[in-house]
N, C-alpha and C positions, 0 to 999 in steps of 0.2 A: 144908628145901630145897623151894622152891616151883617150881623149874624143871626138873622131871624130864623133861619132853618135850624141852627143850633138851639135856639131858645125853645122852639116847639118840640124838638127832639128831647131836650132836657125835661120839659114839662109833661112828656107823655109817659113817664115811668112813675108808678105809685110810690116807690121808695124815695125817689127824688122829691116828689110832692110832699111826702112826710117829713123829709129833711127840711124843706122850705117852711113847712108849718112850724116846726120847732124853732127854726131860726127867726121866723117872722115875729114870734112872740117874745124874743129876747134881743138885747142889744148885741151880744156876741156870745158864742158858745164854743167851748173848747172841744177839740176833736175827741178828747178822752171821754167827754160826756156823751157825744154822739155814738161812740162805740158801745157804750153801756145801754143805750136806748134801742139799738137795732140788733136783731138776731142774725147778723151777717158777719162775715170775716172782715177784718180791718182792710184787707186789700180790696174787697168789693165796695166797702164804704168809701175808700179813697177813689175808686173808679167813679162812683156816683158824684162825689164832691168835685172831681176833675171835670165831669160833664157840666155841672152847674157853674163852675168857674169859667169854663170855655164859653158858655152862653152868657157870661157876665151877669148871672142871676144872683150870685153871691160874691162876697169879698172875703179875702183871707189876710190875716195879719199874724205875724209870728212874735211870740214872747218867750224867749229862751228856747227850750226844745219843743214847745207846744205851739200848735196852730189854732187860731181862733177864727170862726166864721160868722158872718152876718149877711143878712139879705141886702141885696142891692135894690132898694125900693124904687130908685129912678128907672132902672130897666123894667122892673115889673109894671110900673105905672105907664110906661111907653107901650107895652105889649098887651096888657090886660085892662079891662075896664074896672072901675071901682067896684061894681057889683060882683064881678068875677073874683076879684081880690077878697072882697068881704065874704063871699060864700066859701072860698077855699081856706082862708087864713084867719078870719076873725070869728 
């Protein structure tokens, strides 16, 4: 993992942490569902998702015109201890 600075920058924002919490509890979530859960514009949500993607904290897959996101648990487990993950996401 060569992007440790991006990881901690991504984890420093409460909205991005909330996104990770939602994604952590699901296999994959459509961007349309995320837009409904947050009281921010779609462009701001896209910015936050881009930050998480750049830090390799989430994965993106496309199905038709929709993007689906999931947590990259490998990256999380490399950066955070199990106790921190448990306190944040479980």
